[in-house]
C-alpha positions in Angstrom: 116.4 97.0 93.4 112.7 96.0 93.4 111.4 95.6 96.6 108.1 96.0 98.7 108.9 98.0 102.1 107.2 99.5 104.8 106.8 103.5 105.0 109.2 103.4 108.4 111.8 101.8 106.4 112.2 104.1 103.8 115.3 105.8 105.1 117.3 102.8 104.9 117.0 103.0 101.4 118.2 106.4 100.8 121.0 105.6 98.6 118.4 104.2 95.9 115.7 106.8 96.7 116.0 110.5 95.6 116.7 112.0 98.7 113.7 114.7 98.2 111.3 111.8 98.0 111.3 111.5 101.9 110.8 115.2 102.6 107.8 115.2 99.7 106.2 112.1 101.7 106.7 113.6 105.2 105.2 116.9 103.8 102.0 114.8 102.9 102.1 116.2 99.2 101.5 112.9 97.7 99.2 113.2 94.7 97.9 110.2 92.6 100.6 110.7 90.3 103.6 112.8 90.3 106.3 112.8 87.4 109.6 114.4 87.6 112.5 114.0 85.2 114.4 111.0 86.8 111.6 109.3 88.7 107.7 108.8 89.1 105.7 108.6 92.2 102.2 106.4 91.9 100.2 106.8 95.1 96.5 105.3 95.5 94.4 104.4 98.5 94.3 100.6 98.6 91.0 98.9 99.4 90.6 95.2 100.4 87.6 95.0 98.2 86.5 91.5 100.1 86.4 93.4 103.3 83.8 96.1 103.4 84.8 97.2 107.0 88.5 97.6 106.3 89.8 100.9 106.2 92.0 102.5 103.2 95.6 102.0 103.3 97.9 104.2 101.0 100.4 102.4 98.6 103.1 104.3 96.9 105.0 103.2 94.0 108.6 104.9 93.4 110.3 103.9 90.3 113.1 105.3 88.6 115.5 104.2 85.9 117.0 101.4 88.2 115.0 100.9 91.1 111.4 100.3 91.9 109.8 100.3 95.5 106.5 99.7 96.5 106.2 101.5 99.8 103.0 100.5 102.4 101.5 102.4 104.7 100.6 99.7 107.3 100.8 96.1 107.7 97.7 95.4 105.9 98.8 97.4 102.4 102.1 95.3 103.3 100.8 91.8 102.9 98.8 92.6 99.9 101.6 94.1 98.2 103.6 91.3 98.9 101.3 88.9 97.5 101.1 90.9 94.2 104.6 92.0 93.7 107.4 89.8 92.0 110.6 90.4 90.6 111.0 91.0 86.9 113.7 91.6 84.3 112.7 95.4 84.1 111.1 97.8 86.5 107.9 98.7 84.4 107.2 95.1 83.9 107.4 94.6 87.8 105.1 97.5 88.0 102.8 96.1 85.5 102.6 92.7 87.0 102.1 94.2 90.5 98.8 96.2 89.2 98.0 93.1 87.3 98.0 91.0 90.4 96.3 93.7 92.2 93.3 93.7 90.1 93.0 89.8 90.1 89.6 89.0 91.2 87.9 92.2 90.7 85.6 91.3 88.1 84.6 88.5 89.7 84.0 90.5 92.7 81.7 93.0 90.7 79.8 89.8 89.3 78.7 88.9 93.0 78.0 92.3 94.0 75.5 92.3 91.0 74.1 88.8 92.4 73.5 90.6 95.6 71.9 93.3 94.1 69.6 91.2 92.0 68.8 89.1 95.1 67.9 92.3 96.8 65.6 93.4 93.9 63.7 90.0 93.7 63.3 90.6 97.7 61.9 94.3 97.3 59.5 92.7 94.5 58.2 89.8 96.6 57.5 92.5 99.7 60.5 91.5 101.9 61.0 94.2 104.4 63.4 92.8 106.8 66.7 94.3 106.8 66.3 95.7 103.3 67.0 99.4 104.0 70.1 98.2 105.5 71.3 96.0 102.9 70.8 98.7 100.3 72.8 101.0 102.4 75.7 98.7 103.0 75.8 97.8 99.2 75.7 101.4 98.2 78.7 102.0 100.5 80.7 99.3 99.2 80.1 100.5 95.5 81.0 103.9 96.5 84.3 102.7 97.8 85.1 100.8 94.5 84.1 103.6 92.5 86.5 105.9 94.2 89.3 103.0 94.1 88.7 102.6 90.3 88.6 106.4 89.5 92.1 107.3 91.3 93.4 103.8 89.4 92.0 105.1 86.1 93.9 108.3 86.5 97.1 106.5 87.3 97.2 104.8 84.4 96.3 107.8 82.2 99.1 109.7 83.4 101.6 106.5 83.1 100.5 106.1 79.6 101.4 109.9 79.1 105.1 108.9 80.0 106.4 112.4 80.0 109.6 111.5 81.6 109.9 108.4 79.5 110.6 106.0 82.1 108.4 103.3 80.4 109.4 101.7 77.3 107.3 102.0 74.2 106.9 98.2 74.5 105.2 98.3 77.9 103.2 101.2 77.2 100.7 98.8 75.7 100.7 97.0 78.7 99.8 100.1 80.6 97.1 100.9 78.2 95.5 97.4 78.7 95.4 98.0 82.5 94.1 101.5 81.8 91.2 100.2 79.4 90.9 97.3 82.0 90.3 100.0 84.8 87.8 101.9 83.0 85.8 99.0 82.4 85.9 98.0 86.3 85.0 101.8 87.0 82.2 101.6 84.1 80.7 98.4 86.1 80.8 99.9 89.2 78.8 103.1 88.0 76.3 100.6 86.4 75.9 98.9 89.6 75.5 102.3 91.7 72.4 103.1 89.1 71.2 99.6 89.8 71.1 99.6 93.3 69.5 103.3 92.8 66.9 101.6 91.1 66.1 99.1 93.7 66.2 101.8 96.4 63.4 103.7 94.4 61.4 100.4 93.9 61.7 99.7 97.7 60.6 103.3 98.5 57.8 103.0 95.8 56.5 99.7 97.9 56.8 101.6 101.3 54.7 104.5 99.5 52.0 102.3 98.3 51.6 100.6 101.7 51.2 103.9 103.2 48.9 104.9 100.7 46.8 101.6 101.6 47.0 102.6 105.1 45.8 106.2 104.4 42.9 104.6 102.6 41.7 102.4 105.2 41.6 105.5 107.6 39.9 107.3 105.0 37.4 104.7 104.5 36.5 104.2 108.5 36.7 107.9 109.0 33.9 108.2 106.0 31.9 105.3 107.6 31.9 106.5 111.2 31.4 110.4 110.1 27.8 110.0 109.7 27.4 108.1 112.9 29.5 110.6 114.8 27.0 113.4 113.4 24.1 111.2 114.7 25.8 110.8 118.1 26.3 114.3 118.3 22.8 115.0 117.4 21.3 112.9 119.9 23.8 114.3 122.7 22.4 117.6 122.7 20.6 118.5 125.6 17.4 119.0 123.8 13.7 117.4 124.1 13.6 115.1 120.6 10.2 114.2 119.5 11.2 110.5 119.1 12.1 110.2 122.7 8.6 109.8 123.7 8.5 107.0 120.8 8.8 103.5 122.3 10.7 102.4 119.0 13.0 105.6 118.9 16.0 103.7 120.1 15.9 100.7 117.8 15.2 103.0 115.1 18.4 105.1 115.6 20.3 101.7 115.8 18.7 100.6 112.3 19.6 104.2 110.7 23.3 103.8 112.1 23.6 100.3 111.0 21.7 101.4 107.5 24.4 103.8 107.3 27.1 101.5 107.7 26.0 99.0 105.0 25.3 101.7 102.3 29.0 103.0 102.9 30.4 99.6 102.7 28.3 98.7 99.5 29.2 101.9 97.8 33.0 101.6 98.6 33.0 98.0 97.9 31.3 98.7 94.1 33.9 101.2 93.5 36.8 98.8 94.5 38.1 101.1 97.2 38.7 97.7 99.3 41.3 96.3 97.0 
């Protein structure tokens, strides 16, 4: 029998499924791949790669020499498995077609994700700041999900290709090796995208640092200009009798000195190129 079933329906197929499997599932001992003498269990967290907010759902495949069951944790996983699973002359072919259909469109999804990162990179280069940090975080989270997804699938196909219990014929081992290589390419692309978005984040942080440096530069220039003026103001603020108090041009002279200090500092900073 070849069928997609909900996890709650597993007891209805006890005649086809090894009884120990039910206890095995209930105890939560399912790993990525478990191979036994008469059957194998493949389990992985399925992600709807087109919906970044979707929670992972576990899909388990039970396969022996007579039957194959795709056991789904919830309705979302069930619907996805129904679309990917179809009958086949042999169980190994049914499982191969299931995974082949499951990965359909994944390459295009990674290409679209790369285009989004490239557009984000251009935005950072052109100095755009609106929602850039949030977009970087969202893409990093999406890539992390894909990386974890492909890592577990890559491990599954590596174990299936070992074929310790000989449930897969020599003919279909080549097909699963193809799936293994495809998954490794998808995983490699996801890792490359993670490095790409890390470079974009570093570029964005560099832009922020440059702007902060410019702001500190402005504060430093303003402080440097007004520091001598503060000294003059503090000097004349002392409760002492200054000789120029008796001079009729004393006040205009102080004003002139302050203005001259500002002009001199401005000229010096401009020649050094510190206003650029």
